[in-house]
C-alpha positions in Angstrom: -13.2 12.9 -23.9 -14.1 11.4 -20.6 -14.5 13.7 -17.6 -12.1 13.7 -14.7 -15.0 12.7 -12.4 -15.6 9.6 -14.5 -11.9 8.6 -14.3 -11.9 9.1 -10.5 -15.0 6.9 -10.2 -13.4 4.1 -12.2 -10.3 4.4 -10.1 -12.3 4.0 -6.9 -14.2 1.1 -8.3 -10.9 -0.6 -9.1 -9.5 0.1 -5.6 -12.5 -1.4 -3.9 -12.8 -4.5 -6.1 -9.1 -5.0 -6.1 -9.0 -5.0 -2.3 -11.7 -7.7 -2.2 -9.8 -9.7 -4.7 -6.6 -9.6 -2.8 -8.3 -10.2 0.5 -10.5 -13.2 -0.4 -8.9 -14.6 -3.5 -11.8 -13.8 -5.8 -11.5 -12.4 -9.3 -13.4 -9.2 -8.1 -16.0 -9.3 -10.9 -18.9 -9.8 -8.5 -18.1 -6.4 -7.1 -16.5 -4.7 -10.1 -19.0 -5.6 -12.9 -22.1 -4.1 -11.3 -20.2 -1.0 -10.2 -18.8 -0.4 -13.7 -22.3 -0.9 -15.2 -23.7 1.5 -12.7 -21.1 4.1 -13.7 -22.9 4.4 -17.1 -21.0 1.9 -19.4 -22.8 -0.7 -21.4 -23.2 -4.1 -19.7 -21.0 -6.0 -22.2 -18.3 -3.4 -21.8 -18.5 -3.9 -18.0 -18.1 -7.6 -18.5 -15.1 -7.2 -20.8 -13.4 -4.5 -18.7 -13.8 -6.7 -15.6 -12.2 -9.7 -17.3 -9.3 -7.5 -18.6 -8.6 -6.2 -15.1 -8.5 -9.6 -13.4 -5.1 -10.8 -14.8 -3.5 -7.6 -13.5 -5.1 -7.5 -10.0 -4.9 -11.3 -9.5 -1.2 -11.3 -10.6 -0.3 -8.7 -8.0 -2.3 -10.5 -5.3 -1.0 -13.9 -6.3 2.6 -12.7 -5.9 1.8 -11.7 -2.3 0.2 -15.1 -1.7 2.7 -17.1 -3.7 4.0 -19.2 -0.7 0.4 -20.6 -0.2 -0.3 -21.6 -3.9 -0.9 -25.4 -4.1 1.0 -26.3 -7.3 -0.7 -29.7 -7.4 -4.2 -28.2 -7.8 -3.3 -25.0 -9.8 -2.9 -26.7 -13.3 -6.2 -28.6 -12.8 -8.1 -25.4 -11.7 -6.6 -23.5 -14.7 -7.6 -26.3 -17.1 -11.2 -26.4 -15.9 -11.5 -22.6 -15.4 -10.2 -21.7 -18.9 -12.4 -24.1 -20.7 -15.5 -23.0 -18.7 -14.7 -19.4 -19.3 -14.4 -19.9 -23.1 -17.7 -21.8 -23.2 -19.6 -19.4 -21.0 -18.3 -16.3 -22.7 -19.6 -17.4 -26.1 -23.1 -17.9 -24.5 -23.3 -14.5 -22.8 -26.8 -13.2 -23.3 -28.1 -16.4 -24.7 -29.8 -17.5 -21.5 -32.4 -15.4 -19.7 -31.0 -13.5 -16.7 -33.4 -14.7 -14.0 -32.8 -18.5 -14.4 -29.1 -17.8 -14.5 -29.2 -15.8 -11.4 -31.2 -18.5 -9.6 -28.6 -21.1 -10.7 -25.8 -18.8 -9.5 -27.4 -18.3 -6.1 -27.9 -22.1 -5.7 -24.3 -22.8 -6.7 -23.1 -20.1 -4.3 -25.0 -21.6 -1.4 -23.4 -25.0 -2.1 -19.9 -23.7 -2.3 -20.2 -21.7 0.8 -21.5 -24.8 2.6 -18.3 -26.4 1.4 -16.3 -24.0 3.6 -17.8 -25.4 6.7 -18.5 -29.0 5.7 -15.8 -30.4 7.9 -17.4 -28.7 10.9 -21.1 -29.2 10.1 -21.0 -32.7 8.6 -17.5 -34.1 9.3 -18.5 -37.6 8.3 -19.4 -36.5 4.8 -16.3 -34.2 4.5 -14.1 -37.2 5.3 -15.6 -39.2 2.4 -14.7 -36.5 -0.2 -11.5 -37.5 -1.9 -10.7 -34.9 -4.6 -9.3 -36.2 -7.8 -8.4 -34.7 -11.2 -11.8 -35.2 -12.7 -13.7 -33.6 -9.8 -11.4 -30.5 -9.7 -11.4 -30.0 -13.5 -15.2 -30.7 -13.8 -16.0 -28.6 -10.8 -14.0 -25.5 -11.9 -15.4 -25.9 -15.5 -19.0 -25.8 -14.2 -18.3 -22.8 -11.9 -16.6 -20.8 -14.6 -19.2 -21.8 -17.2 -21.9 -20.3 -15.0 -20.0 -17.2 -13.9 -18.7 -16.5 -17.4 -22.3 -16.1 -18.7 -22.5 -13.1 -16.4 -19.1 -11.7 -17.3 -17.1 -13.2 -14.5 -14.0 -15.4 -14.2 -15.3 -17.9 -11.5 -13.0 -16.4 -8.9 -15.8 -15.7 -6.4 -16.6 -19.4 -6.2 -13.1 -20.9 -6.5 -11.9 -20.4 -2.9 -15.0 -22.1 -1.3 -14.8 -25.0 -3.8 -11.1 -25.5 -3.2 -11.7 -25.4 0.6 -14.2 -28.2 0.0 -11.4 -30.0 -1.9 -9.5 -30.1 1.4 -7.2 -27.1 0.9 -6.6 -24.7 3.8 -8.4 -21.4 3.3 -5.1 -19.5 2.7 -4.1 -22.1 0.1 -7.5 -21.9 -1.5 -7.3 -18.1 -1.8 -3.8 -18.2 -3.2 -4.5 -20.9 -5.7 -7.7 -19.2 -6.8 -5.8 -15.9 -7.4 -3.2 -17.7 -9.6 -5.8 -19.6 -11.6 -8.1 -16.6 -12.3 -5.2 -14.9 -14.1 -5.5 -17.5 -16.9 -9.3 -18.1 -16.9 -9.9 -14.3 -17.2 -7.4 -14.0 -20.1 -9.3 -16.6 -22.0 -12.5 -14.5 -21.8 -10.6 -11.2 -22.6 -9.7 -12.6 -26.0 -13.3 -13.1 -26.9 -14.5 -9.7 -25.6 -11.7 -7.9 -27.2 -12.4 -9.5 -30.6 -16.1 -8.4 -30.2 -15.0 -4.8 -29.5 -16.6 -4.7 -26.0 -13.6 -3.4 -24.1 -13.3 0.4 -23.8 -9.7 1.4 -23.3 -9.7 4.5 -21.0 -12.2 3.1 -18.4 -10.3 -0.2 -18.5 -6.9 1.5 -17.8 -8.5 3.5 -14.9 -10.0 0.5 -13.3 -6.8 -1.5 -13.8 -4.7 1.1 -12.0 -7.1 1.2 -9.0 -7.5 -2.6 -8.9 -3.7 -3.2 -8.8 -3.3 -0.8 -5.8 -6.3 -2.3 -4.1 -5.2 -5.9 -4.7 -1.8 -5.2 -3.1 -3.5 -3.7 0.0 -6.1 -6.5 0.2 -3.4 -9.2 0.0 -1.3 -7.7 2.8 -4.5 -7.6 4.9 -5.4 -11.2 4.1 -2.0 -12.6 5.1 -2.4 -11.0 8.5 -6.0 -12.2 9.0 -6.8 -15.4 10.8 -8.4 -18.3 8.9 -11.8 -18.1 10.6 -12.0 -14.4 9.8 -11.3 -15.1 6.1 -13.8 -18.0 6.0 -16.6 -15.8 7.5 -15.8 -12.8 5.4 -15.6 -14.9 2.2 -18.9 -16.6 3.0 -20.7 -13.3 3.6 -19.3 -11.7 0.5 -20.2 -14.6 -1.8 -23.8 -14.7 -0.5 -24.3 -11.0 -0.7 -23.1 -10.9 -4.3 -25.3 -13.8 -5.2 -28.3 -12.2 -3.7 -27.5 -8.9 -5.5 -27.4 -10.8 -8.8 -30.7 -12.4 -8.1 -32.4 -9.2 -7.0 -31.1 -7.3 -10.1 -32.4 -10.1 -12.3 -35.9 -10.0 -10.7 -36.1 -6.2 -11.0 -34.9 -6.3 -14.6 -37.6 -8.9 -15.3 
């Protein structure tokens, strides 16, 4: 029987990660997974619970952002994201943590650069003409990398979609919608392996749904520049945390 204190901790973890998900269009795993792990649950359970929560929190947030979803891009992001999640989920633990963390940091830096490419290097930005292969291939690679650390790719989707010429609000909305499906693909694998613990999962889901709604309402009232800066800082901080944890674990 889990203690009331543990349940409250899981609820608070869900609220915080859900707010970040609704605010910035991320799956929330970059925030949620390390906190669940820190609460005392096994790492693979933290991965599985995180993926189980994402469809619920992302669905609530996507409903709030529904007017900004780009329906041309959404099916392509889902196709690449789902296939990347499945491939990465099967390889969890097969690759050493430190090399994976370095790759994740490198990819994070590139995707954050994509947010500001039209301002920093406008000539290069104009030459980028997104097509189906680039979007599917890009989201596959992002999800493949993040799935190997128990994520859904949502933390990197908005910067990538901004690079693909979407407005930041459209990028956030489209990412939220796509992560519903990419996370569900991973849930099937983790559930089959028995990694998902029910009571912690329910507690985090309840908190995440509430947090996602609040974060979405805040996001819709926030100016584009504020969202771009906030998303950039969050992605880089989470990438650095992953790298530091990998170094310390080694």
